[in-house]
N, CA, C and O atoms as a CHARMM CRD file, in Angstrom:
* protein
*
  380
    1    1 MET  N      0.62100  -1.15900  -0.04100 PROA 1      0.00000
    2    1 MET  CA     0.12000   0.00800  -0.05700 PROA 1      0.00000
    3    1 MET  C      0.98600   1.38700   0.04200 PROA 1      0.00000
    4    1 MET  O      1.89600   1.57200   0.85100 PROA 1      0.00000
    5    2 LEU  N      0.60800   2.16100  -0.76700 PROA 2      0.00000
    6    2 LEU  CA     1.16300   3.39700  -1.07400 PROA 2      0.00000
    7    2 LEU  C      0.52500   4.59000  -0.04100 PROA 2      0.00000
    8    2 LEU  O     -0.61900   5.02400  -0.17700 PROA 2      0.00000
    9    3 GLU  N      1.38100   5.00100   0.91700 PROA 3      0.00000
   10    3 GLU  CA     0.48400   5.78800   1.57400 PROA 3      0.00000
   11    3 GLU  C      1.71300   7.15100   1.87200 PROA 3      0.00000
   12    3 GLU  O      2.94000   7.07600   1.93300 PROA 3      0.00000
   13    4 LYS  N      0.59300   8.61900   2.04800 PROA 4      0.00000
   14    4 LYS  CA     1.54800   9.89700   2.15100 PROA 4      0.00000
   15    4 LYS  C      0.97400  10.58700   2.70600 PROA 4      0.00000
   16    4 LYS  O     -0.25600  10.53000   2.74400 PROA 4      0.00000
   17    5 LYS  N      1.79000  11.61600   3.42500 PROA 5      0.00000
   18    5 LYS  CA     0.75500  12.49200   4.32700 PROA 5      0.00000
   19    5 LYS  C      0.52000  13.91700   3.67300 PROA 5      0.00000
   20    5 LYS  O      1.54700  14.44200   3.24400 PROA 5      0.00000
   21    6 LEU  N     -0.21500  14.36300   3.57900 PROA 6      0.00000
   22    6 LEU  CA    -0.27600  15.66300   2.75900 PROA 6      0.00000
   23    6 LEU  C     -1.24300  16.81400   3.80300 PROA 6      0.00000
   24    6 LEU  O     -1.97100  16.59800   4.77200 PROA 6      0.00000
   25    7 ARG  N     -0.87800  18.00500   3.13400 PROA 7      0.00000
   26    7 ARG  CA    -1.07300  19.05700   3.88500 PROA 7      0.00000
   27    7 ARG  C     -1.97800  19.61700   2.61400 PROA 7      0.00000
   28    7 ARG  O     -1.90200  19.19700   1.46000 PROA 7      0.00000
   29    8 GLN  N     -2.91200  20.73600   3.13300 PROA 8      0.00000
   30    8 GLN  CA    -3.91000  21.39200   2.12900 PROA 8      0.00000
   31    8 GLN  C     -3.12400  22.60800   0.94100 PROA 8      0.00000
   32    8 GLN  O     -2.66200  23.72100   1.19400 PROA 8      0.00000
   33    9 ILE  N     -3.16600  22.23300   0.26700 PROA 9      0.00000
   34    9 ILE  CA    -2.24400  23.19900  -0.78400 PROA 9      0.00000
   35    9 ILE  C     -2.77200  24.49600  -0.96900 PROA 9      0.00000
   36    9 ILE  O     -3.96000  24.75200  -1.16700 PROA 9      0.00000
   37   10 PRO  N     -1.82900  25.31200  -0.89600 PROA 10     0.00000
   38   10 PRO  CA    -2.10000  26.80200  -0.46400 PROA 10     0.00000
   39   10 PRO  C     -2.97100  27.28900  -1.89700 PROA 10     0.00000
   40   10 PRO  O     -2.94700  26.72200  -2.98900 PROA 10     0.00000
   41   11 LYS  N     -3.63500  28.36100  -1.56200 PROA 11     0.00000
   42   11 LYS  CA    -4.45300  28.90600  -2.76800 PROA 11     0.00000
   43   11 LYS  C     -3.60300  29.40800  -3.96800 PROA 11     0.00000
   44   11 LYS  O     -3.92800  29.05300  -5.10100 PROA 11     0.00000
   45   12 GLU  N     -2.66400  30.11500  -3.79700 PROA 12     0.00000
   46   12 GLU  CA    -1.70100  30.66700  -4.52900 PROA 12     0.00000
   47   12 GLU  C     -1.15200  29.45500  -5.73200 PROA 12     0.00000
   48   12 GLU  O     -0.87800  29.81700  -6.87600 PROA 12     0.00000
   49   13 HSD  N     -1.06200  28.28000  -5.38100 PROA 13     0.00000
   50   13 HSD  CA    -0.44600  27.32800  -5.84900 PROA 13     0.00000
   51   13 HSD  C     -1.60800  26.38200  -6.85400 PROA 13     0.00000
   52   13 HSD  O     -1.43900  25.65200  -7.83100 PROA 13     0.00000
   53   14 LEU  N     -2.52600  26.69700  -6.27100 PROA 14     0.00000
   54   14 LEU  CA    -3.81500  25.96500  -7.18600 PROA 14     0.00000
   55   14 LEU  C     -3.62200  26.33600  -8.78300 PROA 14     0.00000
   56   14 LEU  O     -3.13600  27.38600  -9.20400 PROA 14     0.00000
   57   15 VAL  N     -4.11500  25.23000  -9.58000 PROA 15     0.00000
   58   15 VAL  CA    -4.21400  25.44400 -11.33500 PROA 15     0.00000
   59   15 VAL  C     -5.38500  25.47000 -11.65100 PROA 15     0.00000
   60   15 VAL  O     -6.33600  24.78000 -11.28400 PROA 15     0.00000
   61   16 LYS  N     -5.30200  26.29400 -12.35300 PROA 16     0.00000
   62   16 LYS  CA    -7.28000  26.83700 -12.64500 PROA 16     0.00000
   63   16 LYS  C     -7.29600  25.35000 -13.60500 PROA 16     0.00000
   64   16 LYS  O     -6.35800  24.76100 -14.14100 PROA 16     0.00000
   65   17 GLY  N     -8.58100  25.07100 -13.57200 PROA 17     0.00000
   66   17 GLY  CA    -9.13200  23.67700 -14.61000 PROA 17     0.00000
   67   17 GLY  C     -8.15000  22.72300 -14.50500 PROA 17     0.00000
   68   17 GLY  O     -7.51800  22.19900 -15.42300 PROA 17     0.00000
   69   18 LYS  N     -8.03400  22.46000 -12.86500 PROA 18     0.00000
   70   18 LYS  CA    -7.27900  20.86600 -12.52500 PROA 18     0.00000
   71   18 LYS  C     -8.31700  20.67300 -11.85700 PROA 18     0.00000
   72   18 LYS  O     -9.17200  21.52100 -11.59800 PROA 18     0.00000
   73   19 TRP  N     -8.30600  19.19600 -11.43600 PROA 19     0.00000
   74   19 TRP  CA    -9.14900  18.46900 -10.40400 PROA 19     0.00000
   75   19 TRP  C     -8.27600  18.13100  -9.13700 PROA 19     0.00000
   76   19 TRP  O     -7.11900  17.71400  -9.07700 PROA 19     0.00000
   77   20 PHE  N     -9.00000  18.37600  -8.33800 PROA 20     0.00000
   78   20 PHE  CA    -8.15300  18.34400  -6.75800 PROA 20     0.00000
   79   20 PHE  C     -8.76300  17.29000  -5.91300 PROA 20     0.00000
   80   20 PHE  O     -9.88600  17.66800  -5.57900 PROA 20     0.00000
   81   21 LEU  N     -8.47000  16.08300  -5.41600 PROA 21     0.00000
   82   21 LEU  CA    -8.78000  15.42400  -4.36900 PROA 21     0.00000
   83   21 LEU  C     -8.72600  16.14900  -3.25400 PROA 21     0.00000
   84   21 LEU  O     -7.85600  17.01300  -3.36300 PROA 21     0.00000
   85   22 GLY  N     -9.48700  16.18500  -1.83300 PROA 22     0.00000
   86   22 GLY  CA    -9.60300  16.88300  -0.67000 PROA 22     0.00000
   87   22 GLY  C    -10.70400  16.41900  -0.30900 PROA 22     0.00000
   88   22 GLY  O    -11.27000  15.37400  -0.63000 PROA 22     0.00000
   89   23 ARG  N    -11.06200  17.41800   0.52700 PROA 23     0.00000
   90   23 ARG  CA   -12.38600  17.20400   1.55900 PROA 23     0.00000
   91   23 ARG  C    -13.40700  18.63900   1.47600 PROA 23     0.00000
   92   23 ARG  O    -13.16400  19.81800   1.73300 PROA 23     0.00000
   93   24 GLY  N    -14.40900  18.07000   1.08600 PROA 24     0.00000
   94   24 GLY  CA   -15.66100  19.25900   0.82300 PROA 24     0.00000
   95   24 GLY  C    -16.92800  18.73500   1.55000 PROA 24     0.00000
   96   24 GLY  O    -17.13000  17.57100   1.89300 PROA 24     0.00000
   97   25 ARG  N    -17.53600  19.53100   1.67800 PROA 25     0.00000
   98   25 ARG  CA   -19.01800  19.51200   2.22500 PROA 25     0.00000
   99   25 ARG  C    -19.82500  18.83400   1.55000 PROA 25     0.00000
  100   25 ARG  O    -20.75200  18.18700   2.03700 PROA 25     0.00000
  101   26 ASN  N    -19.50300  18.92700   0.14300 PROA 26     0.00000
  102   26 ASN  CA   -20.56400  17.77200  -0.44800 PROA 26     0.00000
  103   26 ASN  C    -19.71500  16.55300  -1.74100 PROA 26     0.00000
  104   26 ASN  O    -20.42100  15.65000  -2.19000 PROA 26     0.00000
  105   27 SER  N    -18.73900  16.62900  -2.05300 PROA 27     0.00000
  106   27 SER  CA   -17.73500  15.90100  -2.56600 PROA 27     0.00000
  107   27 SER  C    -16.41100  16.47700  -1.91700 PROA 27     0.00000
  108   27 SER  O    -16.06400  17.47500  -1.28600 PROA 27     0.00000
  109   28 ASP  N    -15.68500  14.93900  -2.56900 PROA 28     0.00000
  110   28 ASP  CA   -14.14100  14.96400  -1.98400 PROA 28     0.00000
  111   28 ASP  C    -13.10800  15.34600  -2.96700 PROA 28     0.00000
  112   28 ASP  O    -11.91200  15.62200  -2.87100 PROA 28     0.00000
  113   29 VAL  N    -14.24900  15.24700  -4.28900 PROA 29     0.00000
  114   29 VAL  CA   -13.30900  15.77400  -5.82200 PROA 29     0.00000
  115   29 VAL  C    -13.83200  16.88900  -6.69500 PROA 29     0.00000
  116   29 VAL  O    -14.72900  16.90100  -7.53800 PROA 29     0.00000
  117   30 GLY  N    -13.17500  17.63500  -6.33900 PROA 30     0.00000
  118   30 GLY  CA   -13.81400  19.35800  -7.06500 PROA 30     0.00000
  119   30 GLY  C    -12.10000  19.83800  -8.05800 PROA 30     0.00000
  120   30 GLY  O    -10.90900  19.55400  -8.18300 PROA 30     0.00000
  121   31 TYR  N    -13.13800  20.68700  -8.49600 PROA 31     0.00000
  122   31 TYR  CA   -12.49500  21.09000 -10.10300 PROA 31     0.00000
  123   31 TYR  C    -12.64900  22.68400  -9.58400 PROA 31     0.00000
  124   31 TYR  O    -13.60900  23.31900  -9.14800 PROA 31     0.00000
  125   32 TRP  N    -10.83400  23.12300  -9.91400 PROA 32     0.00000
  126   32 TRP  CA   -10.58000  24.88000  -9.13600 PROA 32     0.00000
  127   32 TRP  C    -11.28500  25.38100 -10.47200 PROA 32     0.00000
  128   32 TRP  O    -10.99400  24.88800 -11.56200 PROA 32     0.00000
  129   33 ASP  N    -12.21100  26.37200 -10.32300 PROA 33     0.00000
  130   33 ASP  CA   -12.51100  27.40600 -11.98200 PROA 33     0.00000
  131   33 ASP  C    -11.61700  28.94600 -11.66400 PROA 33     0.00000
  132   33 ASP  O    -11.78400  30.03200 -12.21900 PROA 33     0.00000
  133   34 GLY  N    -10.58200  28.55200 -10.51300 PROA 34     0.00000
  134   34 GLY  CA    -9.74800  29.81300 -10.33300 PROA 34     0.00000
  135   34 GLY  C    -10.13600  31.07600  -9.18700 PROA 34     0.00000
  136   34 GLY  O     -9.36400  31.92700  -8.74500 PROA 34     0.00000
  137   35 LYS  N    -11.84800  30.85200  -8.82200 PROA 35     0.00000
  138   35 LYS  CA   -12.41200  30.95400  -7.90600 PROA 35     0.00000
  139   35 LYS  C    -13.27300  29.96100  -6.44500 PROA 35     0.00000
  140   35 LYS  O    -13.34500  30.11600  -5.22600 PROA 35     0.00000
  141   36 ASN  N    -13.65900  29.21300  -7.18200 PROA 36     0.00000
  142   36 ASN  CA   -14.56600  28.17400  -6.20500 PROA 36     0.00000
  143   36 ASN  C    -14.49900  26.99200  -6.60100 PROA 36     0.00000
  144   36 ASN  O    -14.76300  26.88500  -7.79800 PROA 36     0.00000
  145   37 PHE  N    -14.25300  26.05800  -6.08800 PROA 37     0.00000
  146   37 PHE  CA   -14.31900  23.91500  -6.78400 PROA 37     0.00000
  147   37 PHE  C    -15.77500  24.31500  -6.96500 PROA 37     0.00000
  148   37 PHE  O    -16.59000  25.05100  -6.40900 PROA 37     0.00000
  149   38 LEU  N    -15.72100  23.50100  -7.98400 PROA 38     0.00000
  150   38 LEU  CA   -16.98700  22.89900  -8.06100 PROA 38     0.00000
  151   38 LEU  C    -17.27900  21.51800  -8.14400 PROA 38     0.00000
  152   38 LEU  O    -16.45900  20.80900  -8.72800 PROA 38     0.00000
  153   39 VAL  N    -18.17700  21.06800  -7.72400 PROA 39     0.00000
  154   39 VAL  CA   -18.43200  19.55400  -7.17000 PROA 39     0.00000
  155   39 VAL  C    -19.58000  19.46600  -7.51700 PROA 39     0.00000
  156   39 VAL  O    -20.41300  20.35200  -7.71200 PROA 39     0.00000
  157   40 ILE  N    -19.67700  17.97400  -7.63300 PROA 40     0.00000
  158   40 ILE  CA   -20.89200  17.39100  -7.89000 PROA 40     0.00000
  159   40 ILE  C    -21.63400  17.02300  -6.36100 PROA 40     0.00000
  160   40 ILE  O    -20.94800  16.44000  -5.52100 PROA 40     0.00000
  161   41 GLY  N    -22.99000  17.37300  -6.06400 PROA 41     0.00000
  162   41 GLY  CA   -23.48600  17.28300  -4.89100 PROA 41     0.00000
  163   41 GLY  C    -24.89400  16.61700  -5.23600 PROA 41     0.00000
  164   41 GLY  O    -25.12700  16.08300  -6.32000 PROA 41     0.00000
  165   42 PHE  N    -25.70600  16.70100  -4.29800 PROA 42     0.00000
  166   42 PHE  CA   -27.38300  16.20600  -4.53600 PROA 42     0.00000
  167   42 PHE  C    -28.52900  16.99300  -3.99300 PROA 42     0.00000
  168   42 PHE  O    -28.66700  17.26500  -2.80000 PROA 42     0.00000
  169   43 LYS  N    -29.22400  17.28900  -4.81500 PROA 43     0.00000
  170   43 LYS  CA   -30.52000  18.14600  -4.20200 PROA 43     0.00000
  171   43 LYS  C    -31.65000  17.11500  -4.95900 PROA 43     0.00000
  172   43 LYS  O    -31.62600  16.69600  -6.11600 PROA 43     0.00000
  173   44 PHE  N    -32.69500  16.85000  -3.83000 PROA 44     0.00000
  174   44 PHE  CA   -33.90800  16.48300  -4.08300 PROA 44     0.00000
  175   44 PHE  C    -33.37000  14.83200  -4.39100 PROA 44     0.00000
  176   44 PHE  O    -34.38600  14.16900  -4.59600 PROA 44     0.00000
  177   45 ASN  N    -32.17600  13.99000  -4.48600 PROA 45     0.00000
  178   45 ASN  CA   -31.78500  12.64300  -4.68400 PROA 45     0.00000
  179   45 ASN  C    -31.11900  12.77500  -6.24000 PROA 45     0.00000
  180   45 ASN  O    -30.58300  11.76000  -6.68400 PROA 45     0.00000
  181   46 GLU  N    -31.14000  14.14600  -7.18000 PROA 46     0.00000
  182   46 GLU  CA   -30.69500  14.45500  -8.03700 PROA 46     0.00000
  183   46 GLU  C    -29.28900  15.08900  -8.41000 PROA 46     0.00000
  184   46 GLU  O    -29.14800  16.18200  -7.86200 PROA 46     0.00000
  185   47 PRO  N    -28.50300  14.80800  -8.97900 PROA 47     0.00000
  186   47 PRO  CA   -26.82500  15.33600  -9.01200 PROA 47     0.00000
  187   47 PRO  C    -27.01200  16.72800  -9.53200 PROA 47     0.00000
  188   47 PRO  O    -27.85200  16.99200 -10.39300 PROA 47     0.00000
  189   48 VAL  N    -26.29700  17.52100  -9.05000 PROA 48     0.00000
  190   48 VAL  CA   -26.29500  18.69200  -9.23100 PROA 48     0.00000
  191   48 VAL  C    -24.68800  19.70900  -9.17900 PROA 48     0.00000
  192   48 VAL  O    -23.91300  19.42800  -8.26500 PROA 48     0.00000
  193   49 ILE  N    -24.34900  20.65300 -10.00900 PROA 49     0.00000
  194   49 ILE  CA   -22.80800  21.13800  -9.90000 PROA 49     0.00000
  195   49 ILE  C    -22.72700  22.47000  -8.57100 PROA 49     0.00000
  196   49 ILE  O    -23.14300  23.61000  -8.78000 PROA 49     0.00000
  197   50 LYS  N    -22.22200  22.09900  -7.47500 PROA 50     0.00000
  198   50 LYS  CA   -22.35900  23.39800  -6.71900 PROA 50     0.00000
  199   50 LYS  C    -20.44800  24.18100  -6.31000 PROA 50     0.00000
  200   50 LYS  O    -19.25600  23.94700  -6.50800 PROA 50     0.00000
  201   51 GLN  N    -21.38100  25.17900  -5.64600 PROA 51     0.00000
  202   51 GLN  CA   -19.70800  25.57100  -5.78100 PROA 51     0.00000
  203   51 GLN  C    -19.34500  25.55300  -4.30400 PROA 51     0.00000
  204   51 GLN  O    -20.30800  25.62500  -3.54000 PROA 51     0.00000
  205   52 GLU  N    -17.89700  25.45500  -3.65600 PROA 52     0.00000
  206   52 GLU  CA   -17.27900  25.58700  -2.62200 PROA 52     0.00000
  207   52 GLU  C    -16.08200  26.15600  -2.55900 PROA 52     0.00000
  208   52 GLU  O    -15.09900  25.50300  -2.91000 PROA 52     0.00000
  209   53 GLY  N    -15.98700  27.12100  -2.22200 PROA 53     0.00000
  210   53 GLY  CA   -14.95800  27.93200  -1.68600 PROA 53     0.00000
  211   53 GLY  C    -14.12500  27.09600  -0.86700 PROA 53     0.00000
  212   53 GLY  O    -14.43000  26.14800  -0.14300 PROA 53     0.00000
  213   54 TYR  N    -12.66400  27.79600  -1.19600 PROA 54     0.00000
  214   54 TYR  CA   -11.49800  27.25000  -0.73400 PROA 54     0.00000
  215   54 TYR  C    -11.64300  27.56700   0.96500 PROA 54     0.00000
  216   54 TYR  O    -12.00500  28.56600   1.58700 PROA 54     0.00000
  217   55 TYR  N    -11.11100  26.02000   1.43900 PROA 55     0.00000
  218   55 TYR  CA   -11.11500  26.54000   2.71300 PROA 55     0.00000
  219   55 TYR  C    -10.17300  27.14500   3.38300 PROA 55     0.00000
  220   55 TYR  O     -8.96600  27.03800   3.16400 PROA 55     0.00000
  221   56 GLU  N    -10.90000  28.06500   4.55800 PROA 56     0.00000
  222   56 GLU  CA    -9.38300  29.12500   5.00800 PROA 56     0.00000
  223   56 GLU  C    -10.64100  29.06500   6.72000 PROA 56     0.00000
  224   56 GLU  O    -11.76800  28.63000   6.95600 PROA 56     0.00000
  225   57 LYS  N     -9.76100  29.64500   7.35100 PROA 57     0.00000
  226   57 LYS  CA    -9.99600  29.84000   9.02900 PROA 57     0.00000
  227   57 LYS  C    -11.41800  30.50700   9.16800 PROA 57     0.00000
  228   57 LYS  O    -11.98100  30.47200  10.26200 PROA 57     0.00000
  229   58 ASP  N    -12.01700  31.12100   8.06900 PROA 58     0.00000
  230   58 ASP  CA   -12.85900  31.82600   8.51400 PROA 58     0.00000
  231   58 ASP  C    -14.13200  31.75500   7.34700 PROA 58     0.00000
  232   58 ASP  O    -15.02400  32.58000   7.54300 PROA 58     0.00000
  233   59 PHE  N    -14.26600  31.03300   6.39800 PROA 59     0.00000
  234   59 PHE  CA   -14.41300  30.68200   4.87400 PROA 59     0.00000
  235   59 PHE  C    -13.99200  29.84200   4.40300 PROA 59     0.00000
  236   59 PHE  O    -12.82200  29.52900   4.62600 PROA 59     0.00000
  237   60 GLY  N    -14.89400  29.04700   3.44500 PROA 60     0.00000
  238   60 GLY  CA   -15.24800  28.06600   2.77100 PROA 60     0.00000
  239   60 GLY  C    -15.09200  26.70000   3.01600 PROA 60     0.00000
  240   60 GLY  O    -14.72100  26.41700   4.15500 PROA 60     0.00000
  241   61 CYS  N    -15.27200  25.82900   2.27600 PROA 61     0.00000
  242   61 CYS  CA   -15.79400  24.51400   2.93000 PROA 61     0.00000
  243   61 CYS  C    -15.11600  23.40100   1.83200 PROA 61     0.00000
  244   61 CYS  O    -15.64000  22.29300   1.71600 PROA 61     0.00000
  245   62 PHE  N    -13.90900  23.77400   1.03000 PROA 62     0.00000
  246   62 PHE  CA   -13.36200  22.71900   0.24600 PROA 62     0.00000
  247   62 PHE  C    -11.81700  22.54200   1.02500 PROA 62     0.00000
  248   62 PHE  O    -11.27100  23.53200   1.51300 PROA 62     0.00000
  249   63 GLN  N    -11.25900  21.34400   1.07800 PROA 63     0.00000
  250   63 GLN  CA    -9.29000  21.55400   1.43100 PROA 63     0.00000
  251   63 GLN  C     -9.16400  20.77400   0.31900 PROA 63     0.00000
  252   63 GLN  O     -9.86000  19.78800   0.08000 PROA 63     0.00000
  253   64 PRO  N     -8.22800  21.23000  -0.40800 PROA 64     0.00000
  254   64 PRO  CA    -7.37600  20.58000  -1.69800 PROA 64     0.00000
  255   64 PRO  C     -6.12400  20.10100  -1.09900 PROA 64     0.00000
  256   64 PRO  O     -5.16100  20.78600  -0.75300 PROA 64     0.00000
  257   65 PHE  N     -6.29500  18.62100  -1.01300 PROA 65     0.00000
  258   65 PHE  CA    -4.85200  17.93200  -1.09400 PROA 65     0.00000
  259   65 PHE  C     -3.56500  17.39900  -1.84000 PROA 65     0.00000
  260   65 PHE  O     -2.45900  16.91200  -1.60800 PROA 65     0.00000
  261   66 TRP  N     -4.45600  17.82200  -2.96400 PROA 66     0.00000
  262   66 TRP  CA    -3.67900  16.35500  -3.73000 PROA 66     0.00000
  263   66 TRP  C     -4.37800  16.93400  -5.27900 PROA 66     0.00000
  264   66 TRP  O     -5.60100  17.03500  -5.38600 PROA 66     0.00000
  265   67 LEU  N     -3.44000  17.28900  -6.43100 PROA 67     0.00000
  266   67 LEU  CA    -3.88100  17.74600  -7.26900 PROA 67     0.00000
  267   67 LEU  C     -3.77400  16.52500  -8.31200 PROA 67     0.00000
  268   67 LEU  O     -2.63400  16.06100  -8.31600 PROA 67     0.00000
  269   68 ILE  N     -4.53700  15.96800  -9.07800 PROA 68     0.00000
  270   68 ILE  CA    -5.22500  14.65900  -9.75400 PROA 68     0.00000
  271   68 ILE  C     -4.80800  14.57700 -10.72100 PROA 68     0.00000
  272   68 ILE  O     -5.40200  15.17500 -11.61800 PROA 68     0.00000
  273   69 PRO  N     -3.41900  13.70500 -11.10600 PROA 69     0.00000
  274   69 PRO  CA    -2.49200  13.75300 -12.35200 PROA 69     0.00000
  275   69 PRO  C     -3.51400  13.64500 -13.35200 PROA 69     0.00000
  276   69 PRO  O     -4.58700  13.18500 -12.96100 PROA 69     0.00000
  277   70 GLU  N     -3.40800  13.98900 -14.63000 PROA 70     0.00000
  278   70 GLU  CA    -4.26000  13.40900 -15.79900 PROA 70     0.00000
  279   70 GLU  C     -3.95600  12.08600 -16.74400 PROA 70     0.00000
  280   70 GLU  O     -4.63700  11.32300 -17.42800 PROA 70     0.00000
  281   71 GLY  N     -2.75300  12.21300 -16.45400 PROA 71     0.00000
  282   71 GLY  CA    -1.82300  10.80400 -17.58700 PROA 71     0.00000
  283   71 GLY  C     -1.86900  11.32200 -18.78800 PROA 71     0.00000
  284   71 GLY  O     -2.01200  12.44900 -19.26400 PROA 71     0.00000
  285   72 GLU  N     -1.65900   9.84200 -19.32700 PROA 72     0.00000
  286   72 GLU  CA    -1.77500  10.20600 -20.73100 PROA 72     0.00000
  287   72 GLU  C     -1.56000   8.68400 -21.53300 PROA 72     0.00000
  288   72 GLU  O     -0.79000   7.79500 -21.17000 PROA 72     0.00000
  289   73 ILE  N     -2.29000   8.66600 -22.49100 PROA 73     0.00000
  290   73 ILE  CA    -2.27100   7.10100 -23.30600 PROA 73     0.00000
  291   73 ILE  C     -0.87800   7.02800 -24.16100 PROA 73     0.00000
  292   73 ILE  O     -0.48900   7.99900 -24.81100 PROA 73     0.00000
  293   74 ILE  N     -0.26700   5.97400 -24.11100 PROA 74     0.00000
  294   74 ILE  CA     0.62400   5.77500 -24.73200 PROA 74     0.00000
  295   74 ILE  C      0.65600   4.53600 -25.17900 PROA 74     0.00000
  296   74 ILE  O      1.73200   3.95200 -25.05200 PROA 74     0.00000
  297   75 GLU  N     -0.26300   3.94500 -25.68900 PROA 75     0.00000
  298   75 GLU  CA    -0.34000   2.54500 -26.53200 PROA 75     0.00000
  299   75 GLU  C     -1.84800   2.65500 -26.82100 PROA 75     0.00000
  300   75 GLU  O     -2.80200   1.97200 -26.44900 PROA 75     0.00000
  301   76 PRO  N     -1.71300   4.12400 -27.88500 PROA 76     0.00000
  302   76 PRO  CA    -3.42000   4.34900 -28.63900 PROA 76     0.00000
  303   76 PRO  C     -3.45700   3.26200 -29.53100 PROA 76     0.00000
  304   76 PRO  O     -2.45100   2.72900 -30.00100 PROA 76     0.00000
  305   77 PHE  N     -4.63200   2.93000 -29.76400 PROA 77     0.00000
  306   77 PHE  CA    -5.89100   2.13000 -30.90300 PROA 77     0.00000
  307   77 PHE  C     -5.25000   2.64900 -32.49800 PROA 77     0.00000
  308   77 PHE  O     -5.16800   2.12600 -33.60900 PROA 77     0.00000
  309   78 GLY  N     -4.98400   3.57000 -32.07500 PROA 78     0.00000
  310   78 GLY  CA    -4.76200   4.08800 -33.38000 PROA 78     0.00000
  311   78 GLY  C     -4.20700   5.76600 -33.79200 PROA 78     0.00000
  312   78 GLY  O     -4.47700   6.48800 -32.83300 PROA 78     0.00000
  313   79 LYS  N     -3.82200   6.21500 -34.43100 PROA 79     0.00000
  314   79 LYS  CA    -3.23600   7.50500 -35.30200 PROA 79     0.00000
  315   79 LYS  C     -3.90300   8.19400 -34.96200 PROA 79     0.00000
  316   79 LYS  O     -3.48300   8.90800 -34.05200 PROA 79     0.00000
  317   80 VAL  N     -5.24800   8.42000 -35.41700 PROA 80     0.00000
  318   80 VAL  CA    -5.94300   9.55600 -35.69400 PROA 80     0.00000
  319   80 VAL  C     -7.01000   9.80200 -35.13800 PROA 80     0.00000
  320   80 VAL  O     -7.34000   8.68500 -34.73600 PROA 80     0.00000
  321   81 GLY  N     -8.06700  10.74300 -34.72100 PROA 81     0.00000
  322   81 GLY  CA    -9.59100  11.34900 -34.52600 PROA 81     0.00000
  323   81 GLY  C     -9.20700  10.02600 -32.72400 PROA 81     0.00000
  324   81 GLY  O     -8.13900   9.84700 -32.13800 PROA 81     0.00000
  325   82 TRP  N    -10.35000   9.53200 -32.48200 PROA 82     0.00000
  326   82 TRP  CA   -10.60200   8.43000 -31.53300 PROA 82     0.00000
  327   82 TRP  C     -9.88900   7.56200 -31.23200 PROA 82     0.00000
  328   82 TRP  O     -9.74000   7.18100 -30.07000 PROA 82     0.00000
  329   83 ASN  N     -9.50000   7.24100 -31.90300 PROA 83     0.00000
  330   83 ASN  CA    -8.76400   6.08800 -32.18100 PROA 83     0.00000
  331   83 ASN  C     -7.31600   6.38900 -31.12400 PROA 83     0.00000
  332   83 ASN  O     -6.83600   5.72700 -30.20400 PROA 83     0.00000
  333   84 ARG  N     -6.86100   7.89600 -31.84900 PROA 84     0.00000
  334   84 ARG  CA    -5.53800   8.15800 -31.14000 PROA 84     0.00000
  335   84 ARG  C     -6.24700   8.35800 -29.15200 PROA 84     0.00000
  336   84 ARG  O     -5.91100   7.91200 -28.05500 PROA 84     0.00000
  337   85 HSD  N     -7.20000   9.17000 -29.62100 PROA 85     0.00000
  338   85 HSD  CA    -7.72100   9.27900 -28.06600 PROA 85     0.00000
  339   85 HSD  C     -7.85700   7.98800 -27.13400 PROA 85     0.00000
  340   85 HSD  O     -7.42000   8.37100 -26.04900 PROA 85     0.00000
  341   86 TYR  N     -8.11800   7.08100 -27.05000 PROA 86     0.00000
  342   86 TYR  CA    -8.23500   5.78300 -26.58600 PROA 86     0.00000
  343   86 TYR  C     -6.88200   4.83800 -26.83200 PROA 86     0.00000
  344   86 TYR  O     -6.04000   4.94900 -27.72400 PROA 86     0.00000
  345   87 GLY  N     -6.96200   3.79300 -25.65600 PROA 87     0.00000
  346   87 GLY  CA    -5.90400   3.26000 -25.98500 PROA 87     0.00000
  347   87 GLY  C     -5.84100   2.13000 -25.38500 PROA 87     0.00000
  348   87 GLY  O     -6.80200   1.97000 -24.63200 PROA 87     0.00000
  349   88 LYS  N     -4.73000   0.83000 -25.41300 PROA 88     0.00000
  350   88 LYS  CA    -4.69200   0.15600 -24.52200 PROA 88     0.00000
  351   88 LYS  C     -3.62500   0.27600 -23.07100 PROA 88     0.00000
  352   88 LYS  O     -3.40800  -0.67900 -22.32500 PROA 88     0.00000
  353   89 THR  N     -3.22700   1.22800 -22.94800 PROA 89     0.00000
  354   89 THR  CA    -2.15300   1.72600 -21.82000 PROA 89     0.00000
  355   89 THR  C     -2.37200   2.66000 -21.55400 PROA 89     0.00000
  356   89 THR  O     -2.75600   3.45600 -22.41100 PROA 89     0.00000
  357   90 PHE  N     -2.25400   2.97600 -20.40900 PROA 90     0.00000
  358   90 PHE  CA    -2.41900   4.06800 -19.46100 PROA 90     0.00000
  359   90 PHE  C     -1.30500   4.86700 -18.81600 PROA 90     0.00000
  360   90 PHE  O     -1.04500   4.16700 -17.83800 PROA 90     0.00000
  361   91 LEU  N     -0.51000   5.88200 -18.77300 PROA 91     0.00000
  362   91 LEU  CA     0.19700   6.22100 -18.30800 PROA 91     0.00000
  363   91 LEU  C     -0.11500   7.34600 -16.85400 PROA 91     0.00000
  364   91 LEU  O     -0.67700   8.42000 -17.06700 PROA 91     0.00000
  365   92 LEU  N      0.18400   7.07200 -15.85100 PROA 92     0.00000
  366   92 LEU  CA     0.28200   7.68500 -14.65300 PROA 92     0.00000
  367   92 LEU  C      0.96600   8.12900 -13.95100 PROA 92     0.00000
  368   92 LEU  O      1.25700   7.39500 -13.00700 PROA 92     0.00000
  369   93 LYS  N      1.72500   9.76900 -13.97400 PROA 93     0.00000
  370   93 LYS  CA     2.81000   9.61400 -13.50300 PROA 93     0.00000
  371   93 LYS  C      2.58500  10.13900 -11.86900 PROA 93     0.00000
  372   93 LYS  O      1.75100  11.04300 -11.82200 PROA 93     0.00000
  373   94 PHE  N      3.01300   9.85400 -10.85500 PROA 94     0.00000
  374   94 PHE  CA     2.99500  10.45400  -9.22500 PROA 94     0.00000
  375   94 PHE  C      3.82600  11.37000  -8.80600 PROA 94     0.00000
  376   94 PHE  O      5.01400  11.17100  -9.06000 PROA 94     0.00000
  377   95 GLU  N      3.47900  12.52200  -8.11200 PROA 95     0.00000
  378   95 GLU  CA     4.80400  13.61800  -7.86900 PROA 95     0.00000
  379   95 GLU  C      5.15100  13.21500  -6.05600 PROA 95     0.00000
  380   95 GLU  O      6.05700  13.79400  -5.45700 PROA 95     0.00000
């Protein structure tokens, strides 16, 4: 098992347009839009997109701990179009 202790990522180190693993009120995965985290929550048992602010002492409810790496296809099914987008082997780099 791989274990690593993580601290909350400082707000100034967040990358707009990336997904983060963390702790939130509605979800533990959030998309940083540059101002808030967009998360999937539920309203009347239906999924909805909600905004959660960056967790600070007096505000916010999403604590980001890890930027989720996107990875890349290294053995695609083909060379063009969707065949290049999907594949047999996916490379995920951990930092």
